[in-house]
C-alpha positions as CSV (number, residue, x, y, z in Angstrom):
1,M,120.7,-154.5,119.4
2,W,122.1,-157.7,120.3
3,Q,123.5,-158.1,117.0
4,T,124.9,-154.7,116.9
5,L,127.1,-155.2,120.4
6,L,128.6,-158.5,118.9
7,K,129.5,-157.0,116.1
8,H,131.4,-154.1,117.4
9,R,132.3,-156.2,120.4
10,E,136.1,-155.5,120.3
11,A,135.6,-151.6,119.7
12,L,132.8,-151.4,122.9
13,L,135.3,-153.4,124.8
14,A,138.3,-151.4,124.3
15,G,136.2,-148.2,124.9
16,V,135.3,-149.8,128.2
17,I,139.0,-150.5,129.3
18,V,140.2,-147.0,128.1
19,L,137.0,-145.3,130.5
20,M,138.1,-147.4,132.9
21,V,142.0,-146.6,133.3
22,L,141.0,-142.8,132.9
23,A,138.5,-143.3,135.4
24,I,141.3,-144.9,137.6
25,G,143.7,-142.4,136.8
26,S,141.4,-139.7,137.6
27,R,141.5,-141.3,141.3
28,A,145.3,-142.1,141.7
29,P,147.1,-140.2,138.7
30,S,150.0,-142.0,138.9
31,F,148.3,-144.7,137.4
32,L,148.3,-143.2,133.9
33,A,152.1,-142.9,134.0
34,P,153.6,-144.3,130.7
35,S,155.7,-146.7,133.0
36,N,152.8,-148.1,135.1
37,L,151.0,-148.7,131.9
38,V,153.8,-150.6,130.5
39,E,154.3,-152.4,133.6
40,M,150.5,-153.4,133.5
41,F,150.8,-154.8,130.2
42,N,153.6,-156.9,131.3
43,D,151.7,-158.2,134.2
44,T,149.0,-159.5,131.8
45,S,151.2,-160.7,129.1
46,I,151.2,-164.0,130.1
47,L,147.5,-164.3,130.5
48,I,147.4,-163.3,126.9
49,I,149.4,-165.8,125.6
50,L,147.9,-168.3,127.4
51,A,144.3,-166.8,126.2
52,L,145.6,-167.2,122.8
53,G,146.3,-170.9,123.3
54,Q,142.4,-171.5,124.8
55,M,140.9,-169.3,122.3
56,M,142.0,-172.3,119.3
57,V,140.8,-174.8,121.4
58,L,137.6,-173.0,121.9
59,L,137.3,-172.5,117.9
60,T,137.2,-176.0,117.4
61,R,134.5,-176.5,120.4
62,G,136.8,-177.9,123.3
63,I,138.4,-176.9,126.4
64,D,141.5,-176.9,128.0
65,L,141.6,-177.1,132.1
66,S,145.1,-178.1,132.1
67,M,146.7,-174.8,130.9
68,A,147.8,-173.6,134.3
69,A,149.2,-177.5,135.5
70,N,151.0,-177.6,132.2
71,L,152.3,-174.4,132.7
72,A,153.4,-175.3,136.5
73,L,154.8,-178.9,135.7
74,T,156.8,-177.1,132.5
75,G,158.0,-174.3,134.8
76,M,159.0,-177.0,137.6
77,C,161.2,-179.0,135.1
78,V,163.3,-176.5,133.8
79,A,163.5,-174.7,137.3
80,L,165.1,-178.4,138.6
81,L,167.3,-178.2,135.4
82,N,168.2,-174.7,136.0
83,F,168.7,-175.8,139.7
84,H,170.6,-178.9,139.2
85,H,172.9,-177.9,135.7
86,P,173.2,-173.9,136.0
87,E,175.3,-174.4,132.7
88,I,172.5,-175.1,130.8
89,P,171.7,-172.1,128.4
90,V,168.4,-170.2,129.1
91,A,167.2,-170.7,125.5
92,V,167.8,-174.3,125.8
93,L,165.7,-174.4,128.7
94,L,162.9,-172.5,127.0
95,V,162.6,-175.0,124.1
96,I,162.5,-177.9,126.5
97,A,159.6,-176.2,128.5
98,T,157.8,-175.7,125.3
99,L,158.4,-179.2,123.7
100,L,157.0,-180.5,127.2
101,G,153.9,-178.4,127.2
102,L,153.8,-179.5,123.3
103,L,153.9,-183.2,124.6
104,M,151.3,-182.9,127.2
105,G,149.0,-181.0,125.0
106,I,149.2,-183.9,122.6
107,I,148.2,-186.3,125.2
108,N,145.1,-184.3,125.6
109,G,144.9,-184.2,121.8
110,L,145.1,-187.4,121.3
111,L,142.6,-188.6,124.1
112,V,140.0,-186.3,123.2
113,W,140.3,-187.1,119.0
114,K,141.0,-191.1,119.0
115,L,139.1,-192.1,122.2
116,G,136.3,-189.1,121.9
117,I,136.4,-188.5,125.5
118,P,134.9,-185.2,126.0
119,A,137.7,-182.5,126.4
120,I,136.1,-180.9,129.7
121,V,136.6,-184.8,131.2
122,V,140.0,-185.3,129.7
123,T,141.6,-181.8,131.0
124,L,140.2,-181.9,134.3
125,G,141.7,-185.3,134.6
126,T,145.2,-184.6,133.2
127,M,145.2,-181.2,135.1
128,S,145.2,-183.1,138.5
129,I,147.9,-185.9,136.8
130,F,150.4,-182.9,136.1
131,R,150.0,-181.6,139.5
132,G,150.5,-184.9,141.0
133,I,153.6,-185.2,138.8
134,I,155.0,-181.9,140.3
135,F,154.6,-183.4,143.9
136,L,156.3,-186.5,142.9
137,L,159.3,-184.9,141.6
138,T,159.6,-182.3,144.4
139,N,158.0,-184.3,147.6
140,G,156.2,-181.1,147.7
141,G,159.2,-178.9,148.1
142,W,159.8,-175.4,146.5
143,I,162.1,-173.8,144.2
144,N,163.4,-170.2,145.3
145,A,165.0,-167.2,143.9
146,H,168.1,-168.2,145.5
147,Q,168.4,-171.6,144.0
148,M,168.1,-170.1,140.3
149,S,171.0,-168.7,138.1
150,A,171.1,-164.8,137.6
151,G,170.8,-165.6,133.4
152,F,167.5,-167.8,134.3
153,L,165.6,-164.9,136.1
154,A,166.9,-162.0,133.7
155,L,165.4,-163.1,130.7
156,P,161.9,-162.0,131.0
157,R,163.3,-158.7,132.6
158,T,165.4,-158.0,130.1
159,A,164.1,-154.4,128.3
160,V,163.9,-153.8,124.5
161,L,163.2,-150.8,123.2
162,G,161.2,-149.7,126.5
163,M,159.4,-152.9,127.4
164,P,160.2,-156.0,128.9
165,L,161.2,-158.9,126.9
166,L,157.7,-160.4,128.3
167,S,155.8,-158.2,126.7
168,W,157.8,-158.6,123.6
169,C,156.7,-162.2,123.9
170,A,152.9,-161.4,124.4
171,V,153.2,-159.5,121.0
172,A,154.9,-161.8,119.0
173,A,152.2,-164.3,120.1
174,L,149.5,-162.4,119.2
175,L,150.9,-161.7,115.4
176,L,151.7,-165.6,115.1
177,V,148.3,-166.7,116.1
178,G,146.7,-163.9,114.3
179,Y,148.3,-164.9,111.1
180,V,147.8,-168.6,111.6
181,L,144.1,-168.1,112.3
182,R,143.5,-165.6,109.5
183,Y,145.8,-166.5,106.6
184,S,146.6,-170.1,106.9
185,R,145.0,-173.4,105.7
186,T,144.7,-174.5,109.5
187,G,143.5,-171.6,111.0
188,R,140.6,-171.5,108.4
189,A,139.9,-175.4,109.1
190,M,139.5,-174.8,112.8
191,Y,136.6,-172.2,112.5
192,T,135.1,-174.4,110.2
193,A,135.4,-177.5,112.4
194,G,134.1,-175.6,115.1
195,G,131.6,-173.6,113.5
196,N,129.7,-176.5,111.4
197,A,131.2,-180.1,111.9
198,T,129.1,-181.4,109.3
199,A,130.1,-178.8,106.9
200,A,133.6,-179.6,107.5
201,Y,133.3,-183.4,107.4
202,Y,132.1,-182.6,103.3
203,T,135.0,-180.1,102.7
204,G,137.4,-182.7,103.8
205,I,138.0,-181.2,107.0
206,N,138.7,-183.5,110.0
207,A,136.9,-181.9,113.0
208,G,138.9,-184.3,115.5
209,K,142.3,-183.8,113.9
210,M,141.8,-179.7,113.7
211,Q,140.3,-180.5,118.0
212,F,144.4,-182.2,118.1
213,I,146.1,-179.5,116.8
214,S,144.5,-176.9,118.8
215,F,145.2,-178.8,121.8
216,S,149.1,-179.5,121.0
217,L,149.3,-175.6,120.1
218,S,147.6,-174.8,123.4
219,G,149.7,-177.0,125.5
220,A,152.9,-175.7,123.6
221,L,152.2,-171.8,124.6
222,A,151.4,-173.0,128.2
223,G,155.0,-174.9,128.2
224,F,156.4,-171.7,126.9
225,C,154.7,-169.6,129.5
226,G,156.0,-172.0,132.3
227,Y,159.0,-170.6,131.9
228,L,158.3,-167.4,131.8
229,W,156.1,-167.5,134.9
230,I,158.7,-169.5,137.2
231,S,161.3,-166.8,136.0
232,R,159.2,-163.8,136.5
233,F,157.9,-164.6,140.0
234,A,161.0,-166.3,140.9
235,V,159.7,-169.4,142.6
236,A,158.6,-172.6,141.7
237,Y,155.9,-175.0,143.9
238,V,153.4,-177.5,142.9
239,D,150.7,-174.9,143.4
240,V,151.9,-172.4,141.0
241,A,148.9,-170.8,138.8
242,N,146.2,-172.9,141.1
243,G,143.0,-171.6,139.4
244,F,144.4,-169.4,136.4
245,E,142.4,-171.6,134.0
246,L,139.4,-169.8,135.1
247,Q,141.0,-166.1,134.7
248,I,142.3,-167.8,131.0
249,V,138.7,-169.2,130.1
250,A,137.5,-165.8,131.3
251,A,139.5,-163.6,129.1
252,C,138.3,-165.4,126.2
253,V,134.8,-165.5,127.0
254,I,134.9,-161.8,127.9
255,G,136.8,-161.0,124.0
256,G,133.8,-162.9,122.4
257,I,135.1,-166.2,121.4
258,S,132.2,-168.2,121.6
259,T,132.0,-171.7,124.2
260,M,130.2,-172.9,121.1
261,G,132.9,-173.0,118.4
262,G,133.9,-171.2,115.6
263,T,133.4,-167.5,116.6
264,G,136.2,-165.2,117.9
265,R,139.0,-163.2,116.9
266,V,142.6,-162.3,118.3
267,L,141.6,-158.9,119.0
268,G,138.6,-159.6,121.2
269,C,140.9,-162.4,123.5
270,L,143.7,-159.4,123.8
271,F,141.2,-157.0,124.8
272,G,139.7,-159.5,127.3
273,A,142.5,-160.2,129.1
274,L,143.6,-156.5,128.9
275,F,140.3,-156.1,130.8
276,L,140.9,-159.0,133.6
277,G,144.3,-157.2,133.5
278,V,143.3,-153.9,134.5
279,I,141.0,-155.2,137.2
280,N,143.3,-157.1,138.7
281,N,145.8,-154.3,138.5
282,A,144.0,-151.2,139.2
283,L,141.2,-151.9,141.7
284,P,143.6,-152.4,144.7
285,V,145.2,-149.0,143.6
286,I,142.3,-147.3,144.5
287,G,141.2,-149.4,147.7
288,V,138.8,-151.9,146.2
289,S,138.3,-155.1,148.4
290,P,139.4,-158.1,146.9
291,F,136.4,-159.6,147.0
292,W,134.8,-156.3,145.4
293,Q,137.2,-157.8,142.6
294,M,136.2,-160.8,142.2
295,A,132.5,-160.0,142.3
296,I,133.4,-157.4,139.3
297,S,135.1,-160.2,137.2
298,G,132.2,-162.9,137.8
299,A,129.7,-160.0,136.8
300,V,131.4,-159.5,133.6
301,I,131.8,-163.1,132.7
302,V,128.2,-163.7,133.2
303,I,126.9,-160.8,130.7
304,A,129.7,-161.7,128.3
305,V,128.2,-165.3,128.1
306,L,124.7,-164.0,128.0
307,L,125.6,-161.7,125.1
308,N,127.1,-164.6,123.4
309,E,124.6,-166.9,124.0
310,R,121.7,-164.6,123.0
311,G,123.8,-164.0,119.7
312,N,123.7,-167.9,119.0
313,K,120.0,-168.3,119.6
314,R,119.1,-164.9,117.7
315,K,120.8,-166.4,114.6
316,G,119.2,-169.7,115.5
317,R,115.9,-168.3,115.1
318,L,116.3,-166.3,112.2
319,I,117.3,-169.4,110.3
320,L,114.5,-171.3,111.5
321,R,112.3,-168.2,110.4
322,D,113.9,-168.2,106.8
323,V,113.2,-171.9,106.4
324,A,109.2,-171.5,107.6
325,L,108.8,-168.7,105.0
326,S,110.2,-170.5,102.1
327,R,107.9,-174.0,103.2
328,Q,104.8,-171.6,103.3
329,K,105.8,-170.0,99.9
330,E,106.0,-173.5,98.5
331,A,102.7,-174.6,100.1
332,V,100.7,-172.0,98.8
333,K,102.1,-172.4,95.5
334,P,99.3,-173.6,92.8
């Protein structure tokens, strides 16, 4: 049963999301309006992009807890640049944010790869460092909407074919990451390095280098989202996205990305993020307490982890059983 659930996890999760949307729509019919569904996807777009970055790190048996702090720092940097130099094109600011995020991801990757420090320790440390730098840059100050240029605020809200450009950024990230993981040599190497480091070594794959690449890509996506977040919410301060790293990891775990590495698909990552997006956007519509929202999210995360671990243990027992049977057959041979 566990193997069947894990095999069809994306379809099951998609069905749960549809049932949740329909159930909430029966209580609040306006929730099913196409414009509201588009807005809900738009609200989840940044989480989707960040979860894709976290997925690549998890595939290589790492974890990046500094993504939200990376987002906050890059967002503050481009907000300050826009405030002091409003003549800088928004496209240039977006490139700067992505490159700054990439730099922070490279720092994480080098510390994990070259120094052998556990990823959770590295990213917990850099998370605090990045937020400390924000405080040093601003002395605890805020950059508000009236201090940002109209072009800086308008880009994510620009409608293209009926959807805001922010939503199209999420779609583009899904297609790009999906292509890289499925068809590129680097993507396949990430799965191999996380799934079996010994096998990766004998096939010439450097597991540490794959972690470095995954952290670098994760940082670049976080930096890219730094501009998107600040522009969408029109405010930059030290505690932007504080605690959001837990939502990012939760979206991956719910979507079936294993924390043990080597397992997970982009489609599952998408549905995991959408599941949290539905909870965050829909439950307040029907008057569910924020405390119940947290409880529901936590319960789903625990169930998802149990399913993942159950599948891993089941696989291990089958392998051991097969080895034991082969040894028994060899023992009874004349």
